[in-house]
N, C-alpha and C positions, 0 to 999 in steps of 0.2 A: 504493500500500500504506500510505502514511503516514496518510491519513484513516481507514483501517481500524484501525490501531494506536491512533489517538486515540480512536476509539469504544470499543475494548477498555479503554483507560485509564479512560474514563468509567464503564464497567460495573464495573471493579475498585474504583473509589472508592465506589460505592454498594452493593457486594456485601454489606456488613455490615448494611444497612438492610433494610426489608421486601422480600421476594422479588417481590411484585407490582410495586413500583417498578422493579425490574430488568427485568421482562418488558415493561413499558410503554416503558422507555428503549430496549430492543432493537427493539421494533416500529417506533419512529420512525426508526430508522437503516437506510436502504436500502443503504448501503455495506456495513455489517456483515452485513445479511441476505443480500446477494449472496455475500459471502465464506463465511458459515456454510453456505449452500446447497450449496457445493462439497464441504464436508467433514463435514456434519452426520451422515452415516451411517458415518463412519470412527471408529476408536477414539480415545481421548483423546490418545495419543501422536502419531497422525497429525495431529491438530488443532494440537498444539504445534509439530511439525515444519514444518507448512505456514506458520506465522507466522515461525519462525526462518529458513526458507529465503528469505524475501523481506525480511528485516530484520536489522540488526546487533544489535538489542535482544534481550536474553535473556528468555524467558518464565519467570519464577520458579516454582518448584514450589508456592509458596503459592497460586498461581492455579488449581491443579488442581481443587480443590473448586468454585471458581467456574465453571470451564468445564463441569464435570459438570452443574451445575444449569442452565446455559444450554442445553446440548445436550438435557437431559431435557425441558425445557419447549418447546423450539423444534421438536422432532421432529414432533409432530402438527400444529403450526401450518404449517410449511413444506410438509409432504406434502399437506395438504388444499388449500392455496392452489395448489400446483403442478398438481394435476389440473384445477382449474377454469380456470387460465390457458391451458391448451392450446387450449381452444375459443375464447377471446377472441383469441388470437394467430394463429389460422388462419382460422376462419369467422366470427368476430365474434359468435357465438351461444353459448347455453348448451346442454349436451347434452340430448337426448331419451332417454326410457327405452329405446327400441329401438336406441340408438346406443352404449350403454355396458354393459359386463359387468364387475362387480366380482367378481374371483375370490376363492374361499375354499378351504379345505382339501378340501372335498367337491365342488368344481366338477368337472364331467365334461367330456370333450372334446366330447360332443354339444352342450353349451351353447355352447362356443366355435365349433364348426362352424356353428351356427345364426347367430351374429353375423357370421361371415365371409360366409355366404351373403347376409345382408341387405346387407352392405357391397358385395358384388360386384353384386347386383341393382340397387342404387341407382346405382352408378358404372359404367355401361356405356360403351362407346366413343362412344355418342351423347349422353351426359349433358351438360347445359348448366350444371348447378349441382353443387356438391360439398358433401358432408356428411362430417364427421369421425367415424369410428367408433373406439372405444377399448376395449382389454382391459386392465384395471387390476389391480394387485397380483399380477402373474404369479409372484412369488417364493413365493406361498402354494400354488401348484399342485403336485400330486404330480409326481415326476420323469418318469414315463412320459407324463403329459399335457403337460409342458413340451417333451419330446422330440417328441411328435406335432405340437405347435404349431409348433416350429422347422422341421420338415420341410415343413409345409403352407405356411408363409410363404415359404420358399425356393422351393417349387414355384410359388407364385403369382407371385413376382417374376420368375421365369424364363420362365414360359409365357404370362403375360397381357400381352404386349407390345402397346402400342396402347391399352390400357385405363388409365384414370386413376382412382385411388381413394385416399382418405385413410384410413389405418389407423395407429393409435398403440398401441404396446405399452408399458405403464407398469410399471416394476419398481422397487420400493422397496429400499433397501439400498445396499451398496457397488457402485460402477460397474463393478467387476471381477467382478460376479456371472456365473456360467457362462453363463447365458442371454444376457446382454448381450454377452459376449465373442464370441458367434456373429454379432452384428450391429453390431460396432464401427464399420463403415463407414456405418451409418445412425444412430448415436447422436446425440441432440440434448438440449440442456439449456435449455428455454424459461425466460424470466424469470418468476418467480412473480407472480401477480396480487396487487397490494397490498391490504391490509386495507381501505383507504379505498374503492378501486374496487369491491371485493367487497360491502362494506356498502351502497354507493350503489346497486348493481345489485339486491341482494336487497330493499332497502327500496322501491325503485321498482317492481320487477316482481313481488314477492311481498308486497305490502302487507297481505295478509290474514293474515300470520303475525306474531305478537307474542311476544316473550320477556319474562317477568315475573320480576324479581328484587327484592331488598330489602336494606336496610342490615343488619338484624338479623332473626332469626326472629320470627314472631308479628305481623307488620305487616299481615296480611290479604291475601296474594297470591291465595289461592283465592277469598276473598270478592270481591276486585277483579274476577276473571274472571267470577264469578257475576253481578255488577252489569252488567258490559259485555255479557254474553250476554242478560240481560233487556232491556237498552237496545236491543239489536238484535232483540228479540222472538224469541229463539232459546233452545234448551235446551242447556246444557253437558253433554257426555259425557266423563267423566274416565277416563283410563287411567294407572295408576301404574306407573312403571318404576324399579326399584331392585334391589339384590342382584346375584345372578349374571346376567350379560347373556345372554339367549337370544332371538335374533331370531325364531325360530319361534313362541315363546310370545306375543311382541308382535303378530306378524301374525295369529295366531289370535284374539287379543283384539280386534284391529281388525275382523276379520271378524264377530265376535260382536256388537260394538257396532252394526254396520250403519248407518253414518252416513247421515242424510237431509239435505235442503237446509235444514231448520229446526233443525239441530244445530250446535253449536260444539264442536270437538275440543279437549279440555283434556289436555295431556300433562304429568303431574306427575312430574318427574324427581328422584329421590333419588340417594344414593351407589350407584354400580354398580361391578362388578368390572372392566369394561373400557370406560371412557368414550370412548376413541379409536374403538373399533368402534361404539359407540352413536352417536357423532357422524357417522360414515360412514353408518350405517343411516338416521339421520334425514335426511341429505342425499339419499339415494336416495328415501326415501318422500315428502319434502316438495318437493324441487326436481324430481326426475324423476317424482314422483307414482306410483311403482311400486316394490315390494319383493318379494323372494321368498326362500324357504328350502326347498330340496328341491323337491318337487312342489307346495308351497303358495305361491300368489301373491296379491298384493293390489294393487289400483289405488285410489289415494286420490282421492276426489271433491274438487271445489273447494269447500272449506269454510273458514270462519274458524278459525284454529288459534292457541291460546294454549299456550306452553311455559313451565311454571313450573319454575324451577331452585331447588333447596333450598339453604339457607345452609350453608356448610362453612367450616372454619378456613382463613383466608387465601384464601377463594374458590377453593379447589383444584378443586372440581367445575366451576365456570364456566370456569376457565382450561383445563380438559381438554376443553371442547367448543368449539373455535375456530370451526367453521362455524355452529353453532347461535347463538352469541352475536353473529353478524354480522347477524342479522335485527333488525328494528325492536324497540327495547327500551323497556319501561316499568319504571323503577326506583323502588320505593317507599321513602320516607325517613321517619324518625321525626319527627313534627311536634308533639310536646308535647300530645297529645290534641286538637289543634285540628281534626283531621279525624275524630274519633271518631264512629262511627255506632251507634245503638242502635235496636232495634225498638220500635215503640209498643205491641206486644202484651205484656201483663203477664207471661205465662208463657213468652215466647220466650227462647231461649238464644242467639239470634243477635246479634252485635254489629256 
């Protein structure tokens, strides 16, 4: 516990400085990350009690605001890394689209039943390999759907003896969630996948995806994407995402664009109402190459993808997209006009 307290002291010393520095310091601390993962979904009082329980040192009330900021920024980071670590810790692979169901408030039990059927068909008594199937974000399901899922899981575990299958139910929130209470004998807390390993994997296996950012606005992120597309002899197709997040609208726009092998997908991301859900949606669409909303579905072809992230104060937007920012990144910097480009056409407005 002492190393953890030392890390908290480090955070407290720099809390008055830029919040970005705090986030970077926390990400480098595996000890503190493991500690926060246990309590990140508890309220602030539980966090303080957890520290006091293992130490004679008293956590002063002046640290309350510090802990609030730590928790607020670590919630999306930890939850995103947690989902992906399950597959690396069990099968050593990344999930396929047919192996994962991300639940939403409008998810029906029929969708869950289909995933369970795929899981059982894959893992018969004669199966020689194992694939992990996952139902994520169960806490978002309506109560009646959660109840039906609970009954089905209990039925499967009781009646399918001799069959081996891997099924994971992921529930965000307090570990005493009513659904988790029913499966306390099966509860597990896998170690989150580190940022370094996640970035290494995404850069290696999804090298066709590039994130474009810049020090300040106006450095030509869109123009950079345009030049890269031309260099590949392809045409960029831009989809702008900002304002109120609506996954159905984005999917419909993707269908309308109708990507071809000579296209480059340019996702222009501005300030959105729910960046955490956008980050999850982009993970589904880019890594799983499949996304759905109701009866509308979309399968992403294998195209070069550029993700442009708009500049915001203290890079709040970029920090809210922990998965997206793990892809290979091209960061544009101010270079005192040394890299200024101008068209040779007299009447051109392009720079």
